[in-house]
Structure formats: structure tokens, C-alpha cells
N, C-alpha and C positions, 0 to 999 in steps of 0.2 A: 635937353634930350630924356631926362627922365620926364618932363614935363608932358613929351609927346608921346612916351610911352602911356604914361596915366590916362589922358586922353584919349588914347587907343581903348587902353583898358577898360574906361566908362562909354565908350563906346560902343564895345562889343557887348559889354552887360547888359547896356540899356537894347540892344535890338538882338532879343533872342531866334529869332527868324533866321538873321544873319547866322547865327551861331548852327544853326539846322544845315542850312544851305550847305556851310562848310564840311558839314558833316555828311551830308548825300554827298559831297563830289568829295571825298575822302573816300566812302566806301563805294561810290564808282570807279572812283581810280585803283582801288584795291580789285576789286572785281574784273576791270578791265586788263590788268596785270596778271590774273590770275588764268583769266578766257587766253590771251596770248602764249601764255607758257605753257599751257595745256596743248596748245593746238600747233605750239613751233619743236616742244617735246619730244624728242627720237626716242624710242624704246621699244625690246620687243616684250609682248604681253601673251600669252599664251592661256587662253581662258577653256574651258570645256562643261560641256552641261551632260546632264545625265534623266533618262526618265524610263522606268520600268513598267511594263504590262506583264499581269500572270495570264497565263495563255490557257494552263493547264496544272490542277492543284493535286493533292494527294487523292482526296475524297474521290476523284477519278476511277481510281484502282479498285474499289468498292462496288463499282457497275459490272454483271457479272458480263463475261464475255466481249469486254472492252478493254483495247490494252493498245499504246500508245508505242513503236518502236523507232530507235534510231540506229542504223546499220544493224538491226538484229538484235540489239539489248532493248529491254524495257525502261519507258521515261515516265516517271512517277510525277515530274514537276517539270513544266517547261514555261523559260522567261523570257519576251523581248526587251533587251535595251537597248534605248536608243540615245547610242552615244555622239556627240559633238566636238571636237576639236577647231578652234581658231587662233586668229592672231588679233586681239586686239590694239595692238602698239603701232605706233608709224612704222617702226623699223622691220623691213622683213624680215623673217625667221628661214636661213638655210640650210640645206643638210648639212653641210660643215660647219654649223652650229651646236653639231649633237654631240655629245662625247660619243666617243667611238665605243668605248665599255659600259656606255650605257644607253641605249638606242629608245627613241621611245618606243613605249606599247602598253598595251592593255592587258592586265591578268586577272582571270578569275580564280579569286582564291579560296582556300577552307576545303567543305569536303562537295561543295559545287564543281558540275563537268562542265566545259566550253563543246557545246555542238557545232554551232557554224557562227560565220560572219563574213557580212559585206558591205561594201561602200556603195550607200543608196545617192549619196549627195558629194560635188565638189566643185568648192566656187568656179575654176576652171581647168582645164586640161592641160595650161602651162605647168599647174602644181604637180602635177604626176603623182599625185598620190598613191600609192598602194599599200595592199593590207595583205600579211602571210599568216597564215593560221598554226599552229601547233598547237594537235588536241594534245599531246603526252606533257606539255610543260604548261597544258591551259594558258596560251599566252595568245596577242595577236600583235605582230612586229607592224608598226606604222613607217615607210618610208616615203618621199617626196623629196623636189628641188628646191622649194621654199613655196612659203606662201605670205602673201603681203597683208597690211591691215583688212579685217574683216573678211577674210577668205580662209578658207577651213575644209573639214569633211566631216561626213555623220554618217555613220556605222549601224547597221543593226547587228546585234549582239543576241546570235541565241542560246540559253544556257541553262543548266538547272538548279541555281540560286536565286538571290535576290538581290536589289540593286548597291547594297551595301559590299556584293560581292565582286563587283568589278569595280576594278582599281588602275589609272593611270600612273606611271612611270616613266622613268624615262631623265635624263638631264641636257637642258638647253644651257649652255656656256653663256656667262653674263645675265643670266635669270634665277632668281632662288629656286622657283617650284612655280607648278602648275596652280592657278586660280580657278575655284569653281564658281561660276555667274549663271545665273537663271533667272528669268523676269521677274520672280516673286521676291528676291532676296537685293537688300540694297545696303551696302557695307557702312555706309556712314550713319545712316540711322542706327542700325545696330549698335554703333560706338555711341552714340548719342543717348541712347534710348536709358542708360544709365543714370545720365544725369537730365535728361528731361523729365523723365517718368517720377523719380522723386518729387521734383517742382509741382506736378501736376497734381500728386497724390495729397500734399501741403495745401495748394491753394482749394481744394476740395473738401476739406479739415475745417478750415478756417473761413469758407463762405458764409458761415451763418453770422460770423464773428466781423465782419467784414466792414460794417460801421464804424466799430469801436477802432479795429486796427488797420483803419483805410489808409492813416497820415507811413505807417510801418509800411504797408502793400504797397503804396505810389512810391515808396524809397526802393522798394526792393525793386517793381517793376522799372522803373527809371534805369537800376544797373544794368537788371539781367535783359531786358529787350534789345538795347545798344550788342550785346553778346550774342542774342541767341538769331539775330537778322542776317547777320553775315553767316553763319551756317548754316540757313535757310537758302540764304541765296547761292551758295556754293553747293547745297544740297542739288538745286534744282539747275546749276550747271552740271553738276554730277552726272546727274541721272543723264541727261544729254551724252556724255561724255562715254560714261557708262554701260550704255542701253547695249541689251544683247541686240545682235543682227537678225531679221526674221527666218533667216535662212536655220539659226542655232537654237530656235526656241523650242523646237521639239513640241510642237502642237502647244505649250503652254502659253496664255495670252499675257 
């Protein structure tokens, strides 16, 4: 038995390409399992995105005889915030999933005032999204029957604050929190940056001495590349899984 094991070890040692093939097959197996898991996993994933546009600034008040009024009151600042809410998970979110004492709503915080809000997009009428505005409480309540994967709603919110004054609140049972998601954000890359960036900086510093330290660099790269490649592959898959549907990009690329 030992003789057979020794022969097998010798065969593998003398055939590095075979070892590389085994490594590729192992990685392919892991990636395939990950894809199958992500496709079969059912969970609620409430995402939101927001983008604000300043329509009127304080400087307008300096222009003589120019005044903007809302219900008889002067408006010195006016901001339009496009707000998107959608389900990125495979498990539909139902109205019964919302905590009765903490309904889904959008608040305008601090000293900003809520002027108006309306739904400008809904994936399907069957979702039955309805928004109710309470200017005194500076709050927009959002109700619905259900919304499935990549279904949701987009609102235009007019207020006197900034993007930071628009806050989404509410509790969906079984979900820890709402996740902000925009086309320019990639959570996985953000988590890897503290690891990858120091490595890149180090390689830039020692590139002048690459010939002297080439053996050490080769050993280092032999260790680090097999670690990084799976992350890059998972990131490529994750970008497809985490992509923001076109309807909720709010004009962003």
C-alpha cells in the first residue's frame, strides 16, 4: 500500500500540469456550488437607492422681486430626491411581513420640510404601492400588497433639505435592515480594499528592487494569487447577482 502511495506522490510531483488541472477543477467545483447556492437561496432583500437634485438655493432669495412660495409660505431651498425601493431577493415581501408598529416610511429629518411626494414608477399594478404624505410629521408612509424579485417603486420627493435629510425607516420581519445599493457601489470590493491596496502599494515600492528580491516575490505571488483569484471570480459573479435593476438606477450609469 505504501508503495502505491509513493508511486502516486512521485507521479503527481513529476506532473505539475496535472496538479494545476486538479486546482482548476477544484475552483470550478467551488464556483459552481456557489452559483447554484445563490440561485436557489430564497430570502428577502429590501434595497433602496436615492439621488438628490438641488432645484433652488438660498442665493435665489438675493434676486430682487423673485419669490418662490409653497402654500403661501416662502421656499428658500428646494430639492428633488428620487427614491427607489425594491426587492433584490427571491422571496417576495408581503404586507403581512411588515411590523404593525413600525410600518415602512420615509422621513425628512432635522430642520428640512417635506413639501410633496408622489410615486412615479411601480413595476406592476398588482404590487398596489400607495404613498401617503404627512407634512406635519414630515413623513411619507408606503404601503403595498407584495413585491417580488426586482419589483419595487420609485418616488419623487420635494423637500427643503439635502440628500442626508431623506431617511428610510421601518421593520420587515426576518430582515435585519434595508441595504443601500447604487450602480457605483460594490460592497465586496469595498471589503477587500483594506487587504488589496496595501499589497499593491508594497509591490510599487519594491519594484526597483524586483531583480534582487525576485525569489521572495515569486514565493509571495505563488501564495497570494490562488487566494485572490477565487475572490475575483466571486466578485464577477456577485456583480451580476447584486446588480441594480435599470428602473432603480435613478439615472446613474
